[in-house]
MIROBA-649825 format. One record per atom (N, C-alpha, C): atom name; residue in one letter; chain; x, y, z. Coordinates in Angstrom, 3 decimals, always signed. Each point is the difference from the previous one (the first is absolute). Layout:
REM MIROBA-649825
("CA" "a" "A" (X Y Z)) ...
//
This chain:
REM MIROBA-649825
("N" "m" "A" (+142.792 -36.272 -74.769)) ("CA" "m" "A" (-1.418 -0.202 +0.264)) ("C" "m" "A" (-0.385 +0.742 +1.280)) ("N" "a" "A" (-1.051 +0.746 -0.094)) ("CA" "a" "A" (-0.459 +0.798 +1.129)) ("C" "a" "A" (-0.725 -0.870 +1.030)) ("N" "d" "A" (+0.083 +0.412 +1.248)) ("CA" "d" "A" (-0.716 -0.693 +1.063)) ("C" "d" "A" (-1.422 +0.525 +0.162)) ("N" "l" "A" (-0.182 +1.298 -0.229)) ("CA" "l" "A" (-1.337 +0.583 +0.099)) ("C" "l" "A" (-0.787 -0.319 -1.269)) ("N" "p" "A" (-1.267 -0.378 +0.155)) ("CA" "p" "A" (-0.806 -0.254 -1.188)) ("C" "p" "A" (-0.333 +1.313 -0.722)) ("N" "i" "A" (+0.210 +0.000 -1.298)) ("CA" "i" "A" (-0.253 +1.205 -0.798)) ("C" "i" "A" (-1.460 +0.416 +0.111)) ("N" "a" "A" (-0.917 -0.962 +0.001)) ("CA" "a" "A" (-1.426 +0.325 +0.067)) ("C" "a" "A" (-0.340 +0.780 +1.269)) ("N" "a" "A" (+0.628 -0.353 +1.107)) ("CA" "a" "A" (-0.267 +0.714 +1.257)) ("C" "a" "A" (+0.475 +1.440 -0.088)) ("N" "v" "A" (+1.160 +0.199 -0.615)) ("CA" "v" "A" (+0.546 +1.354 -0.136)) ("C" "v" "A" (-0.885 +0.824 -0.940)) ("N" "v" "A" (-0.492 -0.609 -1.056)) ("CA" "v" "A" (-0.905 +0.692 -0.928)) ("C" "v" "A" (-1.285 +0.386 +0.729)) ("N" "r" "A" (-0.549 -0.894 +0.828)) ("CA" "r" "A" (-1.204 +0.327 +0.776)) ("C" "r" "A" (+0.248 +1.199 +0.906)) ("N" "i" "A" (+1.154 +0.027 +0.656)) ("CA" "i" "A" (+0.334 +1.132 +0.876)) ("C" "i" "A" (+0.071 +1.289 -0.809)) ("N" "a" "A" (+0.635 -0.067 -1.167)) ("CA" "a" "A" (+0.104 +1.187 -0.852)) ("C" "a" "A" (-1.381 +0.489 -0.418)) ("N" "k" "A" (-0.877 -0.923 -0.362)) ("CA" "k" "A" (-1.349 +0.379 -0.428)) ("C" "k" "A" (-0.819 +0.577 +1.150)) ("N" "k" "A" (+0.180 -0.552 +1.197)) ("CA" "k" "A" (-0.706 +0.536 +1.171)) ("C" "k" "A" (+0.463 +1.414 +0.321)) ("N" "n" "A" (+1.172 +0.358 -0.508)) ("CA" "n" "A" (+0.550 +1.326 +0.279)) ("C" "n" "A" (-0.063 +0.926 -1.204)) ("N" "g" "A" (-0.922 -0.283 -0.900)) ("CA" "g" "A" (-0.294 +0.945 -1.070)) ("C" "g" "A" (+0.473 -0.360 -1.393)) ("N" "a" "A" (+0.815 -1.026 -0.163)) ("CA" "a" "A" (+0.461 -0.370 -1.339)) ("C" "a" "A" (-1.141 -0.679 -0.740)) ("N" "e" "A" (-0.329 +0.524 -1.163)) ("CA" "e" "A" (-1.059 -0.611 -0.785)) ("C" "e" "A" (+0.500 -1.285 -0.656)) ("N" "r" "A" (+1.194 +0.074 -0.561)) ("CA" "r" "A" (+0.632 -1.164 -0.622)) ("C" "r" "A" (+1.474 +0.004 +0.372)) ("N" "v" "A" (+0.587 -1.186 +0.047)) ("CA" "v" "A" (+1.419 -0.131 +0.322)) ("C" "v" "A" (+0.623 -0.913 -1.043)) ("N" "g" "A" (+0.966 +0.527 -0.731)) ("CA" "g" "A" (+0.689 -0.801 -1.001)) ("C" "g" "A" (+0.858 -1.064 +0.651)) ("N" "s" "A" (+0.295 -1.051 -0.755)) ("CA" "s" "A" (+0.770 -1.106 +0.568)) ("C" "s" "A" (+1.395 +0.438 +0.420)) ("N" "d" "A" (+0.615 +0.907 -0.770)) ("CA" "d" "A" (+1.331 +0.482 +0.385)) ("C" "d" "A" (-0.065 +0.844 +1.261)) ("N" "a" "A" (-1.070 +0.775 +0.138)) ("CA" "a" "A" (-0.178 +0.813 +1.206)) ("C" "a" "A" (-0.271 -0.898 +1.205)) ("N" "a" "A" (-0.795 -1.036 -0.196)) ("CA" "a" "A" (-0.307 -0.927 +1.091)) ("C" "a" "A" (+1.276 -0.682 +0.488)) ("N" "e" "A" (+0.838 -0.428 -0.923)) ("CA" "e" "A" (+1.260 -0.631 +0.374)) ("C" "e" "A" (+0.907 +0.982 +0.746)) ("N" "a" "A" (+0.023 +1.257 -0.455)) ("CA" "a" "A" (+0.814 +1.020 +0.664)) ("C" "a" "A" (-0.516 +0.261 +1.417)) ("N" "l" "A" (-1.322 +0.035 +0.158)) ("CA" "l" "A" (-0.583 +0.200 +1.328)) ("C" "l" "A" (+0.371 -1.155 +0.931)) ("N" "v" "A" (-0.027 -1.217 -0.512)) ("CA" "v" "A" (+0.362 -1.168 +0.810)) ("C" "v" "A" (+1.451 +0.102 +0.453)) ("N" "v" "A" (+0.889 +0.344 -0.923)) ("CA" "v" "A" (+1.428 +0.110 +0.343)) ("C" "v" "A" (+0.211 +1.074 +1.065)) ("N" "k" "A" (-0.621 +1.169 -0.193)) ("CA" "k" "A" (+0.155 +1.089 +0.979)) ("C" "k" "A" (-0.597 -0.380 +1.356)) ("N" "a" "A" (-1.154 -0.654 -0.009)) ("CA" "a" "A" (-0.645 -0.396 +1.253)) ("C" "a" "A" (+0.867 -1.016 +0.749)) ("N" "e" "A" (+0.560 -0.953 -0.730)) ("CA" "e" "A" (+0.851 -0.995 +0.643)) ("C" "e" "A" (+1.260 +0.631 +0.581)) ("N" "k" "A" (+0.572 +0.963 -0.710)) ("CA" "k" "A" (+1.184 +0.691 +0.528)) ("C" "k" "A" (-0.354 +0.779 +1.263)) ("N" "y" "A" (-1.169 +0.664 -0.008)) ("CA" "y" "A" (-0.435 +0.765 +1.168)) ("C" "y" "A" (-0.221 -0.936 +1.195)) ("N" "i" "A" (-0.679 -1.120 -0.238)) ("CA" "i" "A" (-0.263 -0.955 +1.080)) ("C" "i" "A" (+1.302 -0.576 +0.547)) ("N" "a" "A" (+0.945 -0.290 -0.889)) ("CA" "a" "A" (+1.290 -0.535 +0.437)) ("C" "a" "A" (+0.725 +1.007 +0.892)) ("N" "q" "A" (+0.035 +1.252 -0.410)) ("CA" "q" "A" (+0.678 +1.029 +0.785)) ("C" "q" "A" (-0.701 +0.230 +1.335)) ("N" "l" "A" (-1.323 +0.028 -0.031)) ("CA" "l" "A" (-0.779 +0.179 +1.221)) ("C" "l" "A" (+0.239 -1.161 +0.970)) ("N" "t" "A" (+0.069 -1.208 -0.521)) ("CA" "t" "A" (+0.251 -1.176 +0.825)) ("C" "t" "A" (+1.384 +0.051 +0.625)) ("N" "k" "A" (+1.004 +0.391 -0.788)) ("CA" "k" "A" (+1.362 +0.099 +0.538)) ("C" "k" "A" (+0.056 +0.992 +1.158)) ("N" "e" "A" (-0.639 +1.142 -0.170)) ("CA" "e" "A" (+0.000 +1.021 +1.051)) ("C" "e" "A" (-0.782 -0.472 +1.222)) ("N" "a" "A" (-1.163 -0.617 -0.223)) ("CA" "a" "A" (-0.810 -0.512 +1.114)) ("C" "a" "A" (+0.748 -1.098 +0.740)) ("N" "n" "A" (+0.743 -0.822 -0.718)) ("CA" "n" "A" (+0.776 -1.057 +0.628)) ("C" "n" "A" (+1.104 +0.572 +0.882)) ("N" "k" "A" (+0.641 +1.070 -0.463)) ("CA" "k" "A" (+1.023 +0.668 +0.821)) ("C" "k" "A" (-0.615 +0.490 +1.304)) ("N" "l" "A" (-1.194 +0.565 -0.092)) ("CA" "l" "A" (-0.675 +0.514 +1.190)) ("C" "l" "A" (-0.367 -1.138 +0.953)) ("N" "a" "A" (-0.470 -1.107 -0.539)) ("CA" "a" "A" (-0.345 -1.161 +0.835)) ("C" "a" "A" (+1.247 -0.540 +0.690)) ("N" "e" "A" (+1.096 -0.131 -0.742)) ("CA" "e" "A" (+1.247 -0.493 +0.591)) ("C" "e" "A" (+0.501 +0.945 +1.080)) ("N" "h" "A" (-0.123 +1.297 -0.245)) ("CA" "h" "A" (+0.418 +0.993 +0.995)) ("C" "h" "A" (-0.803 -0.157 +1.293)) ("N" "a" "A" (-1.260 -0.402 -0.138)) ("CA" "a" "A" (-0.861 -0.210 +1.167)) ("C" "a" "A" (+0.187 -1.393 +0.602)) ("N" "g" "A" (+0.938 -0.778 -0.551)) ("CA" "g" "A" (+0.279 -1.322 +0.537)) ("C" "g" "A" (-0.987 -1.075 -0.443)) ("N" "r" "A" (-0.669 +0.239 -1.132)) ("CA" "r" "A" (-0.978 -0.956 -0.504)) ("C" "r" "A" (+0.414 -0.539 -1.357)) ("N" "k" "A" (-0.489 -1.196 -0.311)) ("CA" "k" "A" (+0.190 -0.570 -1.327)) ("C" "k" "A" (-1.236 +0.231 -0.866)) ("N" "t" "A" (-1.110 +0.302 +0.658)) ("CA" "t" "A" (-1.279 +0.189 -0.686)) ("C" "t" "A" (-0.230 +1.477 -0.299)) ("N" "i" "A" (-0.316 +0.288 -1.248)) ("CA" "i" "A" (-0.366 +1.370 -0.383)) ("C" "i" "A" (-1.445 +0.231 +0.428)) ("N" "k" "A" (-0.227 +1.087 +0.705)) ("CA" "k" "A" (-1.348 +0.365 +0.443)) ("C" "k" "A" (-0.495 +1.192 -0.805)) ("N" "k" "A" (-1.282 +0.257 +0.120)) ("CA" "k" "A" (-0.622 +1.117 -0.702)) ("C" "k" "A" (+0.700 +1.312 +0.338)) ("N" "e" "A" (+0.375 +0.159 +1.250)) ("CA" "e" "A" (+0.667 +1.234 +0.419)) ("C" "e" "A" (+1.332 +0.196 -0.735)) ("N" "d" "A" (+0.698 -1.103 -0.292)) ("CA" "d" "A" (+1.248 +0.082 -0.757)) ("C" "d" "A" (-0.269 +0.480 -1.428)) ("N" "v" "A" (-1.040 -0.557 -0.595)) ("CA" "v" "A" (-0.364 +0.390 -1.360)) ("C" "v" "A" (-0.422 +1.472 -0.029)) ("N" "d" "A" (-0.803 +0.400 +0.990)) ("CA" "d" "A" (-0.440 +1.397 +0.060)) ("C" "d" "A" (+1.195 +0.957 +0.125)) ("N" "l" "A" (+0.926 -0.322 +0.884)) ("CA" "l" "A" (+1.181 +0.849 +0.184)) ("C" "l" "A" (+0.880 -0.010 -1.249)) ("N" "a" "A" (+0.146 -1.162 -0.601)) ("CA" "a" "A" (+0.826 -0.108 -1.219)) ("C" "a" "A" (-0.598 +0.815 -1.137)) ("N" "s" "A" (-1.316 +0.016 -0.106)) ("CA" "s" "A" (-0.641 +0.734 -1.090)) ("C" "s" "A" (+0.132 +1.514 +0.191)) ("N" "k" "A" (+0.136 +0.437 +1.234)) ("CA" "k" "A" (+0.170 +1.429 +0.264)) ("C" "k" "A" (+1.402 +0.461 -0.362)) ("N" "s" "A" (+0.957 -0.914 +0.056)) ("CA" "s" "A" (+1.381 +0.389 -0.291)) ("C" "s" "A" (+0.307 -0.017 -1.495)) ("N" "n" "A" (-0.903 -0.574 -0.814)) ("CA" "n" "A" (+0.218 -0.061 -1.455)) ("C" "n" "A" (-0.586 +1.179 -0.698)) 
//
């Protein structure tokens, strides 16, 4: 079971030019988005720990996204 709501992912796809999104495509987008967020979080967490923090900050996310 996915954590991200499929409807939200479909809305994002439509806002970015998709006229229609099939249910299989929506599920695939959710899976890919969750994998991306998980990887981004792991990298941002490493950066926060390196800085001696337990809290991930925006700067950690920004730096992590540049390395991906």
